Every structure is written in structure tokens, then in C-alpha cells.
C-alpha positions in Angstrom: -3.9 18.2 -6.0 -4.8 14.6 -5.8 -6.7 12.6 -3.2 -6.0 8.9 -2.3 -8.5 6.6 -0.9 -7.4 3.1 0.3 -9.8 0.0 0.4 -9.5 -3.9 0.8 -8.6 -4.0 4.4 -10.1 -6.5 6.8 -9.5 -9.4 9.0 -7.8 -12.6 7.9 -6.3 -15.7 9.5 -2.6 -16.3 9.4 -1.6 -17.6 6.0 -4.4 -15.9 4.3 -4.4 -13.2 1.6 -5.7 -9.7 1.2 -5.6 -7.3 -1.7 -5.5 -3.5 -1.0 -6.3 -0.8 -3.5 -5.5 2.9 -3.5 -7.7 4.9 -5.7 -6.6 8.4 -6.9 -8.9 11.4 -7.8 -6.9 12.1 -10.9 -4.5 10.6 -13.4 -1.3 8.9 -11.7 0.5 8.7 -15.0 2.9 11.4 -14.1 3.2 10.6 -10.5 6.8 9.4 -10.3 6.7 7.4 -6.9 3.8 5.8 -5.2 4.3 3.8 -1.9 2.5 1.6 0.7 3.3 2.3 4.4 2.0 0.7 7.4 1.7 1.5 11.1 1.2 -0.9 13.9 -0.1 0.0 17.3 2.7 1.6 19.3 5.2 1.6 16.4 6.4 4.0 13.9 5.1 4.2 10.4 7.2 2.1 8.2 7.6 1.7 4.4 6.3 -1.5 2.9 6.7 -1.2 -0.9 7.5 1.3 -3.6 6.6 1.5 -7.3 7.9 4.2 -9.8 6.3 5.5 -12.8 8.4 3.2 -14.9 7.3 0.2 -12.9 10.4 -0.5 -10.8 9.5 -1.9 -7.4 11.2 -2.3 -4.0 10.1 -4.1 -0.9 10.8 -4.1 2.8 12.7 -7.2 3.7 9.9 -8.3 6.1 7.4 -8.5 3.1 9.7 -9.7 0.2 8.3 -12.8 -1.6 4.9 -12.3 0.0 3.6 -8.9 -1.2 3.3 -7.5 -4.7 2.8 -3.9 -5.4 1.4 -2.8 -8.8 -0.2 0.2 -10.5 -2.8 0.7 -13.2 -2.4 4.1 -14.8 -5.7 3.8 -16.7 -7.7 2.9 -13.7 -5.8 5.4 -11.6 -5.0 2.8 -8.8 -2.1 1.4 -6.9 -2.6 -2.1 -5.4 -0.9 -4.3 -2.9 -1.4 -8.1 -3.0 -0.6 -9.6 0.3 -0.1 -13.3 0.6 1.0 -15.6 3.5 0.0 -13.0 5.9 1.4 -13.1 9.5 0.0 -11.6 12.7 3.1 -9.2 12.5 1.5 -7.7 9.3 -1.3 -6.3 11.5 -1.4 -2.5 10.9 -3.1 0.4 9.3 -1.9 0.5 5.7 -1.5 3.9 4.0 -1.2 4.9 0.3 1.4 7.5 -0.5 2.2 9.6 -3.6 4.8 12.3 -4.3 2.9 14.7 -6.3 4.1 18.1 -7.6 6.6 18.5 -4.8 4.2 17.5 -2.1 3.7 14.3 0.0 0.1 13.1 -0.4 -1.4 10.5 2.0 -4.5 8.5 2.1 -6.4 8.0 5.4 -5.6 4.3 5.7 -7.2 1.0 5.9 -6.9 -1.5 8.8 -5.4 -5.0 8.2 -5.8 -7.5 11.0 -4.0 -10.9 10.9 -5.2 -13.1 13.8 -6.6 -16.7 14.5 
């Protein structure tokens, strides 16, 4: 199995930037799909960004042009660079991996965008 641990959350003003990281307990080289999700208070969890083992990426319309997902197979991390943050980006951000037929989730990291 693999464990995922998110870090890098915090509070930032609108227009600011944050970088999230998801550290895996084992090699992610063979993990075909990794994603970032987020869940705002009172809302359902939503998909933010996806990256495949081949490096293909996909983004929710709400974050296109502002967020960048990446992965480092050597360091066993997946990252989310978030720029031009808006109050509506406030949420708990979760790391996800599809590993050996199972959904694996991290515990989440809080991102708060407020003036």
C-alpha cells in the first residue's frame, strides 16, 4: 500500500500564492493517476487537477491558468503550485492516487484565502 501526506497549506491574501506538496511513502513511478481534490465548507469534494504517469495534466475550469500540477518520481512527491489565489479557493486540499486498484487519499491540508 501507499500512504500520502499533504503539506504546504496555510493562510494567504487574495492574489497570493501557495505551493502544496503530497509526499508518498513509496515509489510513485508506477502510479498511473494522481490528483488534487478540494472540499470547501458545506460543499462536495471537487476535482482540481490530474497528472498521469506520462506527465499529462488536466485542470478544473475554475483553476486553469492559475494552478500547476507536477510530480517528481525521484522525490516521490506530487505538487500543486497555486497562484492568483481567490477567496473561493478556500478549502481543504486532498492528495489522491489510484494504486493497485484502490483509491488512496491523504488527510488533507487547509488553504484559506482571505483579506
